[in-house]
N, C-alpha and C positions, 0 to 999 in steps of 0.2 A: 578829607573823604576819607571815612578809616580805612582800615588796610586790609586787601583782599582775608588776610589770617584772622583779621578780627568780626571781618564779615561773619566766613566762616564758621571760627568759630560762635556767636552771636548767636546768627542764627540755628545751629544746631545747640544751644545750652541755655538758651536766652528763651527766644520766642517761639510760639506762643508757652508765658511761664507761668504768665500770672492764673492767680487762681482765678478771679475770674472771667480769662480768656476760655477757658475749659469746660467753668461748673458752676452755674450762680447762684443766691439764696438759694433762691424757690427751689432748685435742683440739688440743693445739700441737707435741706430740711426735710425732702422725700426721701432719702434716707431712710432717718429716722420713723419706727410706729409712728403710727395717727394720734397716741396720745399724749409723745409728747410730739410731734410739729408745734403746738404753742409755747414750750416754755420758750420761755426771754433765752435761757443759755444757751439753745441754740443758735440764735443769731452772734451772741460771743464768742461762742466757739469760730463761728466761720470767719468774725472776724478776727481773731488772732491766729490763724489756722491761715487767710489773709496774710496780716502779718509778717506770721513768720515766713511767709513763702517769697514775697518780698524783701524780706532780711537774707535769706537762703541766695533771692537772683540778685543782691544788691553784690556781694559777695563772689559771685558769681560775674556777675562784671569786671568789679578790682580785678581780680583772676587772671580775667580776659587784657588787661589793659596791661597788668605786669608780663604775662606771658608775650604782649609784645613788644614790651618793652627790649626783657631778655631775648628775642628774635634779633630787636632790628642791632642788641649789638655780638649777635653770635654771626649775623650775616659780613655784618664788617670784618669780623676776624676775618673768618673765612676769606669777606673780599683780599684781605691784609694779605692775607699766607699763601690765597691764588697769584698775586702781584712778587709776594715775591717767586714762586713756583717760576712762575713766567717767565723773572726775569732773571735768573738762576738756571733758564732751560738749557742745557745743549742739542744745535740738531745733531736729529736723531736720536739722543736721547731722553724719554719719557722718563721724569724724575718719582711722579704717584703712582704709574708701577715699578720704579726701580728701589721705593718705599717699603713697597709690596713687601714685589721679594726677598728684600731686606727682614722685613716682619717675621715671611712665612717662613724663609731656612734659618732666619735667630743671625742672621750676623750686623743685627742694627745694633751697632758702638762699638764696631771692631775699626782698626784703621782703613780705609778706603786703600783701592787696589790703586797701582803704581804701571808704567807697562809693561815692567818683568815682571810682577807678582800677574797679572791677569791671564799672561797669555799662562805662566803655568796654572793657575783655576782652571784656562777653559781648557787646558790636553784634560786634563785631570778631571772635570765632568766630560770629557766626549771619551778616552776610556771607563767611567764610570759606566755611562749608555752602551758603550758598546755591550761593554762585560753580559749586562742587564739583555740585551737585545740576547746574545749568545745563548745564553741561558731562559729563558724565553721560548727562541727556536727552538735545542732541541728537548724542553719541557712536551713540546707542538710536535715535538718527530716521536715520541716516546709515545704520547697517544697515540700519534697517528699508528705506528707499529701494534701497541700489544692491538687497538683494532683492528687494527686487518690483521691481523691471531685471529680475535674472537669470531670474527667473520666465516672464514677461513672454517675456524670449525663448527660455525652453523653449518658453512655450507655443504664439506665435508657430510655431516648430521643427519641436512637432505638428503645427499646422494645413496648417506646409506653405509657412508665408509669413514668407520667407526675405532677411534685411536685402539690401538693393538689394546692397553689395559684396561679397558674398557669389557667386561663382562657385561652377559646377557641381565641381569641382574642391576648389573648399576646405570647402567642406561643415563633411567630416567634419574638419576641423583650427577650424573653429570649436565646432563644440559640443561638442570635449574644453574646447578653450580658453574655454567657456561654464558646460560642467560642473564646470573648473577652481574657474572663479571661487567659483560656488557657495559652492565644498566649502569656498572661503580663510570667505567669509566665514562661514556656519558654523559652518567650526570657532575661528577669532577674531571671540567677539561685538561686543568690546570697539575693533575699526574696522582 
């Protein structure tokens, strides 16, 4: 019984691939102008196309067989690696996730941590995270303060209270500048 992979590839790439499966000699002959349909070369051309098509189909079948053999070896290799991982698995430690983390962080190939070095690394990571959190909170506070200032300025404008430096001629410019500042603050929350 063929494997699922072989069946899928064959169903998709081979069946129905024969020239006779989708075009008869009569249909092929009808493609040509009426004056050339009785020409014996048309029949020879159909046979030649049929032969070439069959060769191509056979080449595809051979490629499918090779791919199935290759995939069996890949499955064996994967199963062996999986068994090794499962045997080496420590309770609570996912080695696949650990390897992925090593590759992403660029620490692959370095000396593994000991109990003493892992503690220091965890403390450094915690300090780094706390620093990043503090920076984000500061940026958030700055953005909130700036939004509140712009809203206060617009509120004063609505009530008719203008800044003392704004003259009657510059009110429009001041309103536009304040609105642009609000738009910038709202569009770029990072500051």
